[in-house]
TIZANU-739810 format. One record per residue (C-alpha): chain; x, y, z. Coordinates in steps of 0.25 Angstrom, whole numbers, plus 2048, in hexadecimal, padded with zeros to 3 digits. Example, Ala and Ser with C-alpha at 12.3 -4.5 7.8 and 13.67 -1.06 7.14 Angstrom:
2
{rec "A"; {831; 7EE; 81F}}
{rec "A"; {837; 7FC; 81D}}
***
This chain:
438
{rec "A"; {83C; 84C; 81F}}
{rec "A"; {840; 83F; 81A}}
{rec "A"; {836; 832; 81D}}
{rec "A"; {83E; 82C; 825}}
{rec "A"; {83F; 836; 82E}}
{rec "A"; {831; 839; 82E}}
{rec "A"; {82E; 82B; 833}}
{rec "A"; {83A; 82A; 83C}}
{rec "A"; {833; 838; 841}}
{rec "A"; {826; 834; 843}}
{rec "A"; {827; 827; 848}}
{rec "A"; {82F; 82E; 853}}
{rec "A"; {826; 836; 857}}
{rec "A"; {81B; 82E; 857}}
{rec "A"; {821; 823; 85F}}
{rec "A"; {827; 82C; 86A}}
{rec "A"; {818; 832; 86A}}
{rec "A"; {813; 827; 86D}}
{rec "A"; {81C; 822; 878}}
{rec "A"; {81A; 830; 87F}}
{rec "A"; {80D; 82E; 87F}}
{rec "A"; {80D; 822; 884}}
{rec "A"; {816; 824; 88F}}
{rec "A"; {80E; 831; 893}}
{rec "A"; {804; 829; 893}}
{rec "A"; {80B; 81E; 89C}}
{rec "A"; {811; 829; 8A6}}
{rec "A"; {803; 831; 8A7}}
{rec "A"; {7FA; 823; 8AB}}
{rec "A"; {806; 81E; 8B4}}
{rec "A"; {804; 82C; 8BB}}
{rec "A"; {7F4; 82C; 8BC}}
{rec "A"; {7F7; 81C; 8C2}}
{rec "A"; {802; 820; 8CB}}
{rec "A"; {7F9; 82D; 8D1}}
{rec "A"; {7EB; 824; 8D2}}
{rec "A"; {7F3; 818; 8DA}}
{rec "A"; {7F8; 822; 8E4}}
{rec "A"; {7EB; 829; 8E6}}
{rec "A"; {7E6; 81C; 8E7}}
{rec "A"; {7F0; 818; 8F1}}
{rec "A"; {7ED; 824; 8F9}}
{rec "A"; {7DF; 822; 8F9}}
{rec "A"; {7DF; 814; 8FD}}
{rec "A"; {7E8; 81A; 909}}
{rec "A"; {7E0; 823; 90D}}
{rec "A"; {7D3; 81A; 90D}}
{rec "A"; {7D9; 812; 917}}
{rec "A"; {7DC; 81E; 920}}
{rec "A"; {7CC; 824; 91F}}
{rec "A"; {7C4; 81A; 928}}
{rec "A"; {7D1; 81C; 933}}
{rec "A"; {7D0; 82A; 931}}
{rec "A"; {7BF; 82B; 933}}
{rec "A"; {7C2; 824; 941}}
{rec "A"; {7CC; 82C; 947}}
{rec "A"; {7C8; 838; 952}}
{rec "A"; {7D2; 841; 952}}
{rec "A"; {7D9; 849; 949}}
{rec "A"; {7E7; 842; 94E}}
{rec "A"; {7E1; 834; 94A}}
{rec "A"; {7DD; 837; 93C}}
{rec "A"; {7EB; 83F; 939}}
{rec "A"; {7F2; 830; 93E}}
{rec "A"; {7E9; 828; 935}}
{rec "A"; {7EB; 833; 92A}}
{rec "A"; {7FA; 832; 92B}}
{rec "A"; {7FC; 824; 92A}}
{rec "A"; {7F4; 824; 91D}}
{rec "A"; {7FB; 831; 919}}
{rec "A"; {802; 830; 908}}
{rec "A"; {812; 830; 90A}}
{rec "A"; {815; 83D; 90B}}
{rec "A"; {807; 843; 909}}
{rec "A"; {7FD; 84A; 910}}
{rec "A"; {7EE; 84C; 915}}
{rec "A"; {7E6; 855; 918}}
{rec "A"; {7D8; 855; 91E}}
{rec "A"; {7CD; 85E; 919}}
{rec "A"; {7C0; 860; 91F}}
{rec "A"; {7B7; 864; 917}}
{rec "A"; {7B8; 872; 917}}
{rec "A"; {7C5; 870; 911}}
{rec "A"; {7CD; 873; 921}}
{rec "A"; {7D9; 86B; 923}}
{rec "A"; {7D6; 860; 92F}}
{rec "A"; {7E5; 85B; 92D}}
{rec "A"; {7F1; 859; 925}}
{rec "A"; {7FB; 84F; 925}}
{rec "A"; {806; 84A; 91C}}
{rec "A"; {813; 844; 91B}}
{rec "A"; {822; 848; 923}}
{rec "A"; {827; 84A; 916}}
{rec "A"; {81B; 850; 90F}}
{rec "A"; {81C; 85E; 90A}}
{rec "A"; {80E; 866; 90D}}
{rec "A"; {805; 860; 902}}
{rec "A"; {7F9; 867; 8FB}}
{rec "A"; {7EC; 85F; 8FC}}
{rec "A"; {7E0; 85F; 8F5}}
{rec "A"; {7D0; 85C; 8F5}}
{rec "A"; {7CF; 854; 8EA}}
{rec "A"; {7C8; 849; 8E5}}
{rec "A"; {7D0; 83E; 8E0}}
{rec "A"; {7DF; 83E; 8DF}}
{rec "A"; {7E9; 84B; 8D8}}
{rec "A"; {7F7; 84B; 8D4}}
{rec "A"; {7FD; 859; 8D8}}
{rec "A"; {80B; 85E; 8D8}}
{rec "A"; {810; 865; 8E3}}
{rec "A"; {81E; 86A; 8E5}}
{rec "A"; {822; 860; 8DA}}
{rec "A"; {81B; 854; 8E1}}
{rec "A"; {80F; 84D; 8DB}}
{rec "A"; {805; 84B; 8E6}}
{rec "A"; {7F9; 840; 8E6}}
{rec "A"; {7ED; 84A; 8ED}}
{rec "A"; {7E0; 844; 8F1}}
{rec "A"; {7D6; 846; 8FB}}
{rec "A"; {7CA; 83D; 901}}
{rec "A"; {7C0; 83E; 90B}}
{rec "A"; {7C0; 83A; 919}}
{rec "A"; {7BA; 83A; 927}}
{rec "A"; {7C0; 841; 931}}
{rec "A"; {7C1; 840; 941}}
{rec "A"; {7B6; 847; 943}}
{rec "A"; {7AD; 840; 93A}}
{rec "A"; {7B1; 84C; 92F}}
{rec "A"; {7B2; 84A; 920}}
{rec "A"; {7BF; 84F; 91C}}
{rec "A"; {7C7; 84D; 911}}
{rec "A"; {7D4; 847; 911}}
{rec "A"; {7DE; 84E; 906}}
{rec "A"; {7E9; 845; 902}}
{rec "A"; {7F8; 849; 8FD}}
{rec "A"; {803; 83F; 8F8}}
{rec "A"; {810; 840; 8F0}}
{rec "A"; {811; 839; 8E5}}
{rec "A"; {821; 837; 8E5}}
{rec "A"; {821; 829; 8E0}}
{rec "A"; {817; 82D; 8D6}}
{rec "A"; {81F; 837; 8D3}}
{rec "A"; {82E; 830; 8D3}}
{rec "A"; {826; 826; 8CA}}
{rec "A"; {821; 82F; 8BF}}
{rec "A"; {82D; 834; 8BD}}
{rec "A"; {833; 82A; 8BA}}
{rec "A"; {82A; 823; 8B0}}
{rec "A"; {82B; 831; 8A9}}
{rec "A"; {83C; 82F; 8A8}}
{rec "A"; {839; 820; 8A3}}
{rec "A"; {82D; 823; 899}}
{rec "A"; {837; 82E; 894}}
{rec "A"; {843; 825; 894}}
{rec "A"; {83B; 819; 88E}}
{rec "A"; {836; 824; 882}}
{rec "A"; {844; 82A; 880}}
{rec "A"; {847; 81B; 87F}}
{rec "A"; {83D; 819; 876}}
{rec "A"; {842; 825; 86B}}
{rec "A"; {84F; 81A; 869}}
{rec "A"; {844; 80E; 862}}
{rec "A"; {83B; 819; 85E}}
{rec "A"; {845; 81F; 856}}
{rec "A"; {84C; 813; 851}}
{rec "A"; {83E; 80D; 84D}}
{rec "A"; {83A; 819; 846}}
{rec "A"; {848; 819; 83E}}
{rec "A"; {846; 80A; 839}}
{rec "A"; {838; 80C; 835}}
{rec "A"; {83C; 819; 82E}}
{rec "A"; {846; 810; 827}}
{rec "A"; {83F; 805; 824}}
{rec "A"; {834; 80C; 81D}}
{rec "A"; {83D; 815; 816}}
{rec "A"; {847; 80B; 810}}
{rec "A"; {83D; 804; 806}}
{rec "A"; {83A; 814; 803}}
{rec "A"; {848; 817; 803}}
{rec "A"; {84A; 80B; 7FA}}
{rec "A"; {83E; 80D; 7F0}}
{rec "A"; {843; 81C; 7EE}}
{rec "A"; {851; 819; 7EA}}
{rec "A"; {84C; 80C; 7E1}}
{rec "A"; {842; 818; 7DA}}
{rec "A"; {84D; 823; 7D8}}
{rec "A"; {856; 816; 7D2}}
{rec "A"; {84A; 812; 7CB}}
{rec "A"; {849; 823; 7C6}}
{rec "A"; {858; 825; 7C4}}
{rec "A"; {85C; 817; 7BC}}
{rec "A"; {84D; 816; 7B6}}
{rec "A"; {84D; 807; 7BA}}
{rec "A"; {841; 7FF; 7C2}}
{rec "A"; {849; 7FB; 7CE}}
{rec "A"; {841; 7F5; 7D9}}
{rec "A"; {841; 7F5; 7E8}}
{rec "A"; {847; 7E5; 7F1}}
{rec "A"; {837; 7E1; 7F5}}
{rec "A"; {838; 7E1; 804}}
{rec "A"; {833; 7D5; 80C}}
{rec "A"; {829; 7DD; 812}}
{rec "A"; {819; 7E0; 812}}
{rec "A"; {81A; 7EC; 816}}
{rec "A"; {812; 7F9; 80E}}
{rec "A"; {823; 7FC; 80A}}
{rec "A"; {823; 7EE; 805}}
{rec "A"; {817; 7F1; 7FC}}
{rec "A"; {81C; 7FD; 7F6}}
{rec "A"; {828; 7F7; 7F2}}
{rec "A"; {821; 7EB; 7EB}}
{rec "A"; {818; 7F6; 7E5}}
{rec "A"; {825; 7FF; 7E1}}
{rec "A"; {82D; 7F3; 7DB}}
{rec "A"; {81F; 7EF; 7D5}}
{rec "A"; {81F; 7FD; 7CD}}
{rec "A"; {82D; 7FB; 7C9}}
{rec "A"; {82A; 7EE; 7C3}}
{rec "A"; {81E; 7F3; 7BB}}
{rec "A"; {827; 7FF; 7B8}}
{rec "A"; {832; 7F6; 7B1}}
{rec "A"; {828; 7EE; 7AD}}
{rec "A"; {822; 7F8; 7A3}}
{rec "A"; {830; 7FF; 7A2}}
{rec "A"; {835; 7F2; 79A}}
{rec "A"; {827; 7EF; 793}}
{rec "A"; {827; 7FE; 78D}}
{rec "A"; {838; 7FB; 78A}}
{rec "A"; {833; 7EF; 784}}
{rec "A"; {827; 7F5; 77D}}
{rec "A"; {830; 801; 779}}
{rec "A"; {83C; 7F7; 774}}
{rec "A"; {830; 7ED; 76B}}
{rec "A"; {828; 7F8; 766}}
{rec "A"; {838; 7FE; 760}}
{rec "A"; {839; 7F1; 75B}}
{rec "A"; {82C; 7EE; 753}}
{rec "A"; {82C; 7FD; 74E}}
{rec "A"; {839; 7FA; 748}}
{rec "A"; {835; 7F1; 73E}}
{rec "A"; {829; 7F7; 737}}
{rec "A"; {833; 805; 739}}
{rec "A"; {83D; 7FF; 732}}
{rec "A"; {834; 7F8; 727}}
{rec "A"; {82E; 806; 723}}
{rec "A"; {83B; 80C; 723}}
{rec "A"; {841; 803; 71A}}
{rec "A"; {835; 805; 70F}}
{rec "A"; {838; 814; 714}}
{rec "A"; {848; 812; 70F}}
{rec "A"; {843; 80A; 703}}
{rec "A"; {83A; 813; 6FC}}
{rec "A"; {842; 81F; 700}}
{rec "A"; {84C; 817; 6F7}}
{rec "A"; {845; 811; 6ED}}
{rec "A"; {83B; 81B; 6EA}}
{rec "A"; {82B; 819; 6E8}}
{rec "A"; {82E; 815; 6D9}}
{rec "A"; {82E; 806; 6DC}}
{rec "A"; {81E; 803; 6E0}}
{rec "A"; {820; 7F5; 6E5}}
{rec "A"; {82B; 7FB; 6EF}}
{rec "A"; {823; 806; 6F3}}
{rec "A"; {817; 7FD; 6F5}}
{rec "A"; {81E; 7F3; 6FD}}
{rec "A"; {825; 800; 706}}
{rec "A"; {818; 807; 708}}
{rec "A"; {812; 7F9; 70C}}
{rec "A"; {81C; 7F7; 715}}
{rec "A"; {81C; 804; 71B}}
{rec "A"; {80F; 805; 71B}}
{rec "A"; {80E; 7F5; 723}}
{rec "A"; {818; 7F9; 72D}}
{rec "A"; {811; 806; 72E}}
{rec "A"; {804; 7FF; 735}}
{rec "A"; {80C; 7F5; 73B}}
{rec "A"; {813; 7FF; 744}}
{rec "A"; {805; 808; 745}}
{rec "A"; {800; 7FB; 74A}}
{rec "A"; {80A; 7F8; 754}}
{rec "A"; {80B; 806; 75A}}
{rec "A"; {7FD; 805; 75E}}
{rec "A"; {7FF; 7F9; 763}}
{rec "A"; {809; 7FC; 76C}}
{rec "A"; {802; 80B; 770}}
{rec "A"; {7F7; 803; 773}}
{rec "A"; {7FE; 7F9; 77D}}
{rec "A"; {806; 805; 783}}
{rec "A"; {7F8; 80E; 785}}
{rec "A"; {7F3; 803; 78F}}
{rec "A"; {7E6; 80B; 791}}
{rec "A"; {7D9; 806; 798}}
{rec "A"; {7CE; 800; 790}}
{rec "A"; {7C3; 80C; 78C}}
{rec "A"; {7BA; 802; 788}}
{rec "A"; {7AC; 7FE; 78C}}
{rec "A"; {7A9; 7F1; 792}}
{rec "A"; {79D; 7E9; 789}}
{rec "A"; {796; 7DD; 78C}}
{rec "A"; {799; 7D4; 781}}
{rec "A"; {795; 7C7; 77C}}
{rec "A"; {7A5; 7C3; 777}}
{rec "A"; {7A2; 7B7; 76B}}
{rec "A"; {79A; 7C3; 764}}
{rec "A"; {7A3; 7CD; 765}}
{rec "A"; {7AE; 7C3; 763}}
{rec "A"; {7A8; 7C1; 756}}
{rec "A"; {7A5; 7CE; 750}}
{rec "A"; {7B2; 7D2; 755}}
{rec "A"; {7BB; 7C7; 74F}}
{rec "A"; {7B3; 7C8; 742}}
{rec "A"; {7BC; 7D3; 73B}}
{rec "A"; {7C9; 7CA; 73F}}
{rec "A"; {7C3; 7BF; 739}}
{rec "A"; {7BF; 7C6; 72B}}
{rec "A"; {7CE; 7CE; 72C}}
{rec "A"; {7D5; 7C2; 72C}}
{rec "A"; {7CB; 7B9; 725}}
{rec "A"; {7CC; 7AE; 731}}
{rec "A"; {7C3; 7A8; 73A}}
{rec "A"; {7C1; 7AE; 748}}
{rec "A"; {7B9; 7A4; 750}}
{rec "A"; {7B1; 7AA; 75D}}
{rec "A"; {7AA; 79E; 765}}
{rec "A"; {7AA; 79B; 774}}
{rec "A"; {7A0; 79F; 77E}}
{rec "A"; {796; 7AA; 77D}}
{rec "A"; {79C; 7B4; 788}}
{rec "A"; {798; 7C2; 78B}}
{rec "A"; {7A3; 7CC; 792}}
{rec "A"; {7A4; 7DA; 794}}
{rec "A"; {7B0; 7DC; 78E}}
{rec "A"; {7B6; 7EA; 787}}
{rec "A"; {7B4; 7E7; 779}}
{rec "A"; {7C0; 7ED; 771}}
{rec "A"; {7CC; 7EC; 779}}
{rec "A"; {7C7; 7DB; 77B}}
{rec "A"; {7C5; 7DA; 76B}}
{rec "A"; {7D3; 7E1; 76A}}
{rec "A"; {7D9; 7D7; 771}}
{rec "A"; {7D1; 7CB; 76C}}
{rec "A"; {7D6; 7D0; 75E}}
{rec "A"; {7E5; 7D1; 762}}
{rec "A"; {7E4; 7C2; 764}}
{rec "A"; {7D9; 7BE; 758}}
{rec "A"; {7E3; 7C7; 74E}}
{rec "A"; {7EE; 7BF; 756}}
{rec "A"; {7E6; 7B3; 751}}
{rec "A"; {7E3; 7B6; 744}}
{rec "A"; {7F2; 7B9; 740}}
{rec "A"; {7FA; 7AD; 744}}
{rec "A"; {7F0; 7A1; 742}}
{rec "A"; {7E8; 79E; 734}}
{rec "A"; {7DB; 798; 73B}}
{rec "A"; {7D0; 79D; 741}}
{rec "A"; {7CF; 7A4; 74F}}
{rec "A"; {7C7; 7A0; 75B}}
{rec "A"; {7C2; 7A8; 766}}
{rec "A"; {7BB; 7A2; 771}}
{rec "A"; {7B3; 7A9; 77A}}
{rec "A"; {7B0; 7A6; 789}}
{rec "A"; {7AC; 7AB; 796}}
{rec "A"; {7B9; 7AE; 79B}}
{rec "A"; {7C3; 7AF; 78E}}
{rec "A"; {7C5; 7B2; 77E}}
{rec "A"; {7CF; 7A7; 777}}
{rec "A"; {7D4; 7AB; 76A}}
{rec "A"; {7D9; 79F; 765}}
{rec "A"; {7E1; 79E; 756}}
{rec "A"; {7E6; 790; 750}}
{rec "A"; {7F4; 798; 74C}}
{rec "A"; {804; 793; 74E}}
{rec "A"; {802; 796; 75E}}
{rec "A"; {80B; 79B; 768}}
{rec "A"; {817; 794; 76E}}
{rec "A"; {815; 796; 77F}}
{rec "A"; {821; 79D; 782}}
{rec "A"; {81C; 7A9; 77A}}
{rec "A"; {80F; 7A9; 780}}
{rec "A"; {814; 7B1; 78C}}
{rec "A"; {819; 7BB; 783}}
{rec "A"; {80D; 7BD; 779}}
{rec "A"; {807; 7C9; 77F}}
{rec "A"; {817; 7D3; 781}}
{rec "A"; {816; 7DC; 777}}
{rec "A"; {81D; 7D9; 76A}}
{rec "A"; {820; 7C9; 76E}}
{rec "A"; {820; 7C1; 763}}
{rec "A"; {81E; 7B3; 762}}
{rec "A"; {822; 7B3; 752}}
{rec "A"; {828; 7C1; 74E}}
{rec "A"; {827; 7BD; 740}}
{rec "A"; {81A; 7B8; 740}}
{rec "A"; {815; 7C4; 748}}
{rec "A"; {81A; 7CD; 73B}}
{rec "A"; {815; 7C5; 732}}
{rec "A"; {807; 7C6; 73A}}
{rec "A"; {809; 7D5; 73B}}
{rec "A"; {80A; 7D5; 74A}}
{rec "A"; {811; 7E1; 752}}
{rec "A"; {811; 7D8; 762}}
{rec "A"; {808; 7E2; 768}}
{rec "A"; {7FC; 7DA; 766}}
{rec "A"; {7FC; 7D0; 772}}
{rec "A"; {804; 7DB; 77B}}
{rec "A"; {7F7; 7E3; 776}}
{rec "A"; {7EC; 7D8; 77A}}
{rec "A"; {7F4; 7D7; 789}}
{rec "A"; {7F0; 7E6; 78A}}
{rec "A"; {7E3; 7E3; 786}}
{rec "A"; {7E0; 7D9; 78F}}
{rec "A"; {7E6; 7DE; 79B}}
{rec "A"; {7DC; 7EA; 799}}
{rec "A"; {7D1; 7E1; 795}}
{rec "A"; {7D3; 7D8; 7A2}}
{rec "A"; {7D4; 7CB; 79B}}
{rec "A"; {7E0; 7C0; 79B}}
{rec "A"; {7E7; 7BC; 78F}}
{rec "A"; {7EB; 7AD; 78B}}
{rec "A"; {7F2; 7A5; 781}}
{rec "A"; {7F4; 796; 77E}}
{rec "A"; {7F9; 792; 773}}
{rec "A"; {800; 786; 76C}}
{rec "A"; {809; 787; 761}}
{rec "A"; {804; 783; 753}}
{rec "A"; {7F6; 782; 759}}
{rec "A"; {7F2; 790; 75D}}
{rec "A"; {7EF; 79A; 766}}
{rec "A"; {7E3; 79D; 772}}
{rec "A"; {7E2; 7AC; 778}}
{rec "A"; {7D9; 7AC; 782}}
{rec "A"; {7D5; 7BB; 788}}
{rec "A"; {7CF; 7B8; 797}}
{rec "A"; {7C7; 7C0; 79E}}
{rec "A"; {7CD; 7C2; 7AC}}
{rec "A"; {7C4; 7C0; 7BA}}
{rec "A"; {7C1; 7CD; 7BF}}
{rec "A"; {7C8; 7D4; 7C9}}
***
């Protein structure tokens, strides 16, 4: 059974059930109120007759008074304490109705007629206590109840029309975005696309479903584009070292290995390009893994730790790395934070000839160099994979174009922000800033 049919059937049945229950309650309440009203009116008339009945001296006088207060087309039976009938009177057109000695009142059927039966105590002509058994046919009440039943049944039948239309409308409203979602997903599967839904103007759960789906498609398309760009860039970057290796390999095939100079040059170039390609692949894999940090957080005095960590770099490049700033102790992931900072420090050492300054403060670590600087239009793209400010300069420095992309991935894992300030021909400062706790 389709969802629309289920919604349609369920809403119709539930609404009809509510209507039937409501109308049944209305009918029962009206019936009880009608019977109670008739009983109160009957007893009110009878109570008016009781004082007069007590003053009578003969049976005929009592009968005359009772006929005055006799219910329309009803009957009155007077019985003594032993149940013997003292008097029985009834309307001229009334059939012989049965009477009952009951407390309160009861409504019973007799030959298809609803009868209201009641009883009350009275004083008979000789001062003898008796019981007046009263019977009143409820013809008007019966007709009113029949009319009410017809009216309620007609209203219930007519209510099926708006109920049906409302449930059909509700079914369409619920099914429409679901059908659109299903159709769009089918198109995406068939065409390999990332089509999104039109954003509805309402703010309900179905609108949230559309928004969530659109966000999912946008993310999938973004990751697909990144993957395509990554593959394209990786292919381009790997093509160069492979071309160099192929060229020198063919050179060795043509010339042989007798010429030591050519052989040495070829082997050196092949080795260099192989190492470069290995480094490039390792960096690409590091970005692609996107694994969570598996290191331990350690309380660390930043300045002594940075001085000890950067000493090997300073010796390798034969340059000064100056660490200064506030005496700050923080809980950090040492290994990944060191890797992040080393990317920036190595870039500063590669692209500048003066010292590199690492400044520590309570909220950030800044790496400053005095190199050629970066033009403002390049700064927003620095952390994109394989983006190069100056391709020739990067080649000379041995860059792969992935270092800053790796830094960005590490920063996200370490929950820090990276910002860049640079002035052309003056230098660049990169800030690694701790985010506010969530």
